[in-house]
C-alpha positions as a printed Julia matrix, in Angstrom:
307×3 Matrix{Float64}:
   1.77   51.9    64.93
   1.92   49.87   61.72
  -0.15   51.11   58.92
  -2.83   48.7    57.77
  -3.5    48.74   54.01
  -6.87   50.05   53.15
  -9.16   47.33   51.75
 -11.45   48.87   49.13
 -15.21   48.27   49.5
 -17.13   46.44   46.89
 -18.5    49.95   45.97
 -15.09   51.31   45.57
 -13.87   48.26   43.64
 -16.71   49.24   41.04
 -15.91   53.01   41.4
 -19.29   53.68   42.83
 -20.41   55.89   45.8
 -21.36   53.85   48.98
 -24.72   52.51   49.11
 -25.44   53.17   45.33
 -28.7    51.65   44.2
 -28.74   48.16   42.6
 -29.65   49.57   39.22
 -26.57   51.77   39.25
 -24.39   48.72   40.42
 -25.59   46.7    37.39
 -25.03   49.52   34.89
 -21.51   50.05   36.13
 -20.69   46.34   36.17
 -21.98   46.13   32.59
 -19.8    49.08   31.53
 -16.68   47.69   33.25
 -17.36   44.28   31.64
 -17.7    45.85   28.21
 -14.39   47.78   28.56
 -12.77   44.44   29.7
 -14.15   42.58   26.85
 -12.88   45.3    24.41
  -9.39   45.33   25.93
  -9.13   41.48   26.03
 -10.5    40.97   22.58
  -7.83   43.27   21.29
  -4.79   42.26   23.28
  -5.7    38.87   24.58
  -6.52   37.58   28.22
  -3.72   37.86   30.72
  -3.53   36.41   34.38
  -3.85   40.09   35.47
  -6.96   40.58   33.45
  -8.58   37.4    34.95
  -7.67   38.67   38.35
  -9.29   42.14   37.69
 -12.46   40.25   36.21
 -12.65   38.25   39.45
 -12.38   41.2    41.83
 -15.09   43.26   40.04
 -17.36   40.13   39.58
 -17.04   39.15   43.17
 -17.9    42.77   44.3
 -20.83   42.75   41.93
 -22.05   39.35   43.15
 -22.03   40.37   46.88
 -23.83   43.74   46.12
 -26.68   42.17   43.98
 -26.75   38.61   45.36
 -25.63   36.49   42.31
 -22.93   33.96   41.83
 -20.46   33.46   38.9
 -18.2    30.63   37.75
 -14.64   32.17   38.12
 -12.97   29.24   36.35
 -14.15   30.61   33.01
 -10.95   31.72   31.17
 -13.02   33.93   28.81
 -15.88   35.18   30.95
 -17.12   37.87   28.26
 -17.55   35.29   25.55
 -21.02   35.15   24.06
 -20.71   31.32   23.87
 -22.07   29.74   27.2
 -19.08   28.39   29.35
 -20.85   24.86   29.37
 -20.51   24.58   25.7
 -17.04   26.06   25.58
 -15.98   23.75   28.36
 -16.66   20.73   26.15
 -14.47   22.26   23.52
 -11.61   23.08   25.97
 -11.71   19.45   27.21
 -11.57   18.3    23.65
  -8.65   20.51   22.79
  -6.78   19.33   25.96
  -7.22   15.7    24.92
  -6.3    16.54   21.29
  -3.02   18.13   22.5
  -2.35   14.91   24.53
  -3.25   12.49   21.74
  -2.7    14.55   18.62
  -0.09   12.16   17.11
  -2.43    9.16   17.66
  -5.41   11.14   16.24
  -3.29   12.26   13.23
  -2.27    8.66   12.42
  -5.93    7.62   12.61
  -6.91   10.34   10.35
  -4.11    9.36    7.89
  -5.25    5.65    8.01
  -8.85    6.51    7.4
  -7.74    8.69    4.44
  -5.8     5.82    2.96
  -8.64    3.47    3.44
 -11.01    5.85    1.7
  -8.56    6.27   -1.23
  -8.35    2.47   -1.5
 -12.15    1.97   -1.45
 -12.66    4.67   -4.05
 -10.08    2.93   -6.3
 -11.62   -0.45   -5.92
 -14.99    0.98   -6.72
 -13.4     2.7    -9.92
 -11.77   -0.51  -11.08
 -13.5    -1.72  -14.18
 -16.15   -4.35  -13.38
 -16.19   -7.45  -15.46
 -19.75   -9.09  -15.88
 -18.06  -12.46  -16.65
 -14.58  -14.13  -16.01
 -13.74  -16.58  -18.7
 -10.71  -18.91  -18.87
  -9.28  -20.72  -21.79
  -7.63  -23.69  -20.32
  -5.39  -26.19  -22.37
  -4.27  -26.12  -25.74
  -5.43  -22.49  -26.72
  -3.52  -19.26  -27.11
  -3.81  -15.91  -28.89
  -1.56  -13.34  -30.29
  -3.9   -10.45  -29.49
  -6.0   -10.83  -26.33
  -7.6    -7.5   -26.63
  -8.88   -7.99  -30.06
 -10.09  -11.52  -29.15
 -12.17  -10.01  -26.33
 -13.57   -7.38  -28.69
 -14.59  -10.12  -31.17
 -16.35  -12.07  -28.33
 -18.09   -8.95  -27.3
 -19.25   -8.27  -30.84
 -20.68  -11.85  -31.24
 -22.46  -11.66  -27.79
 -25.64   -9.77  -26.67
 -25.39  -11.0   -23.08
 -21.65  -10.72  -22.29
 -20.82   -7.03  -22.42
 -17.51   -6.78  -20.59
 -15.91  -10.23  -20.09
 -12.43  -10.79  -18.64
 -10.83  -13.29  -20.75
  -7.48  -14.98  -19.64
  -5.47  -18.06  -20.6
  -3.87  -21.0   -18.94
  -2.08  -22.51  -21.9
  -0.89  -26.13  -21.29
  -0.43  -28.87  -23.7
   1.52  -32.23  -23.91
   4.75  -30.29  -24.77
   4.46  -28.2   -21.6
   7.29  -28.96  -19.28
   6.03  -29.3   -15.63
   8.93  -27.38  -14.17
   8.53  -25.3   -10.94
   7.13  -22.53  -12.78
   4.48  -24.53  -14.59
   3.61  -26.25  -11.33
   3.13  -22.8    -9.63
   0.86  -21.61  -12.49
  -1.11  -24.85  -12.14
  -1.58  -24.32   -8.28
  -2.6   -20.63   -8.93
  -5.13  -21.86  -11.54
  -6.78  -24.25   -9.1
  -6.85  -21.47   -6.55
  -8.69  -19.23   -9.0
 -11.15  -22.07   -9.61
 -11.82  -22.64   -5.97
 -12.01  -18.99   -4.9
 -14.67  -18.1    -7.54
 -12.22  -15.95   -9.59
 -13.26  -17.96  -12.85
 -16.9   -18.22  -13.86
 -16.71  -20.19  -17.13
 -14.1   -22.16  -18.88
 -13.45  -23.4   -22.49
 -11.11  -26.37  -21.54
  -9.6   -29.15  -23.69
 -10.38  -32.8   -22.77
  -6.95  -33.65  -21.2
  -7.28  -30.84  -18.78
 -10.96  -31.32  -18.14
 -10.2   -34.98  -17.09
  -7.73  -33.67  -14.52
  -9.64  -30.75  -13.02
 -13.03  -32.3   -12.84
 -11.73  -34.49  -10.04
 -11.03  -31.49   -7.98
 -14.65  -30.64   -7.84
 -14.23  -27.24   -9.5
 -16.95  -27.65  -12.08
 -20.75  -27.05  -11.6
 -23.06  -29.86  -12.16
 -25.03  -28.75  -15.19
 -27.88  -31.32  -14.91
 -30.38  -28.73  -13.62
 -29.25  -26.22  -16.29
 -29.65  -28.49  -19.15
 -33.04  -29.81  -17.9
 -34.33  -26.32  -17.9
 -33.38  -26.09  -21.56
 -34.77  -29.43  -22.75
 -37.26  -27.87  -24.88
 -34.73  -25.61  -26.63
 -33.97  -27.1   -30.13
 -30.33  -25.84  -29.93
 -29.81  -28.4   -26.9
 -30.92  -31.28  -28.99
 -28.1   -33.52  -30.14
 -25.44  -32.09  -27.78
 -22.97  -34.36  -26.24
 -22.69  -34.09  -22.46
 -19.6   -34.97  -20.36
 -21.31  -37.01  -17.54
 -19.85  -38.75  -14.51
 -21.39  -41.69  -12.58
 -20.16  -41.95   -8.97
 -18.38  -45.15   -8.28
 -18.92  -45.35   -4.63
 -17.31  -44.38   -1.36
 -13.81  -43.67   -2.79
 -15.24  -41.51   -5.48
 -15.58  -37.94   -4.3
 -17.21  -36.66   -7.53
 -21.11  -36.82   -7.34
 -22.96  -38.13  -10.45
 -23.87  -35.37  -12.76
 -23.13  -33.54  -15.98
 -19.91  -31.42  -15.78
 -19.18  -30.35  -19.29
 -20.72  -29.94  -22.72
 -18.75  -31.14  -25.82
 -18.14  -28.06  -27.91
 -15.22  -29.15  -30.2
 -17.02  -28.92  -33.57
 -19.1   -25.96  -32.57
 -16.24  -24.21  -30.99
 -14.27  -24.5   -34.2
 -17.18  -22.62  -35.96
 -17.72  -20.13  -33.28
 -13.99  -19.04  -33.08
 -12.91  -19.65  -36.77
 -13.0   -15.89  -37.36
 -11.3   -14.81  -34.26
  -7.85  -14.32  -32.63
  -8.14  -17.64  -30.92
  -5.5   -20.09  -31.79
  -5.84  -23.89  -31.44
  -2.51  -25.37  -30.9
  -3.7   -28.99  -30.81
  -3.09  -29.59  -34.46
   0.62  -28.88  -34.31
   1.12  -31.44  -31.42
   1.45  -34.98  -32.44
  -0.89  -37.34  -30.69
  -2.96  -34.48  -29.0
  -6.3   -34.35  -30.54
  -8.3   -31.04  -30.93
 -10.99  -30.77  -28.29
 -13.0   -28.18  -26.46
 -15.48  -28.61  -23.53
 -17.73  -25.87  -22.06
 -18.03  -25.82  -18.2
 -19.1   -23.43  -15.6
 -17.17  -23.25  -12.36
 -18.82  -24.4    -9.16
 -17.76  -21.38   -7.14
 -18.62  -18.98  -10.06
 -19.53  -15.46   -8.76
 -21.51  -14.61  -12.02
 -23.29  -17.92  -12.32
 -26.39  -16.51  -13.86
 -24.48  -14.57  -16.53
 -22.31  -17.64  -17.24
 -25.47  -19.77  -17.88
 -26.97  -17.07  -20.16
 -23.75  -16.74  -22.08
 -23.41  -20.53  -22.43
 -27.01  -20.64  -23.71
 -26.4   -17.76  -26.15
 -23.34  -19.43  -27.83
 -25.0   -22.87  -27.95
 -28.01  -21.21  -29.88
 -25.66  -19.26  -32.13
 -23.62  -22.31  -33.12
 -26.7   -24.55  -33.45
 -27.74  -22.2   -36.38
 -24.43  -22.68  -38.21
 -23.57  -26.32  -37.42
 -24.0   -28.66  -40.47
């Protein structure tokens, strides 16, 4: 007769006498579980360990009438399985998408660096352009001199677009002129010191702000008395430029304001090109209020020294 293997009872599985009381079952199961935890914490969990855990836990459940989740890979953990299951799922997904996640993290890091750098870039409270027959041999010193003269313009960005009657309109110059127009139209320039020849060209491109309202607001300011304004009267349907004041004649006052600075006027050296300077504010100026304050300041300063 074939020998049938003995199948241990639940009490035998827990190494208990038959019909042991429930309290003894619970104490024994707790002791076996602590030994299991100590062993697996030290050496790690194997398939054999999980099979052992399932045998003793099934026996315990049948004896005391409880139900366990045997899918838990770490049943002795103090962290509830429901919580750990979320982590296990995340880990599995991370393993599957780890290269994509790493790429996203890299992109996020680069974006963060760029944002920080942009914020750390020096902020200019006013963008000023000298346009026409002007140049300088020391731009940094000119900016320092303009800062010293001003109480309202603390950190201007001063740049030049030097062009005169002697300028050859080659491809490089035409590219510079196009870039200059784009700066006007994009709001990258707030205020310009511009000669008459270039003013007459660019005013038709609708790049200058109508100063009528600004001048009206200063009509009681003595410094504005006697100023010559560059006005335009709209000529009808074919004229795109609305009627208004688009510049302030500043040639004489500009000579006084910049006489002790690094600004160089090159008009005098060009036969047939008169010396001129007009003040204008760009229509798309991003710092319009600051430009108006600075314009008022230099008008007031020069009014005190103009003969």
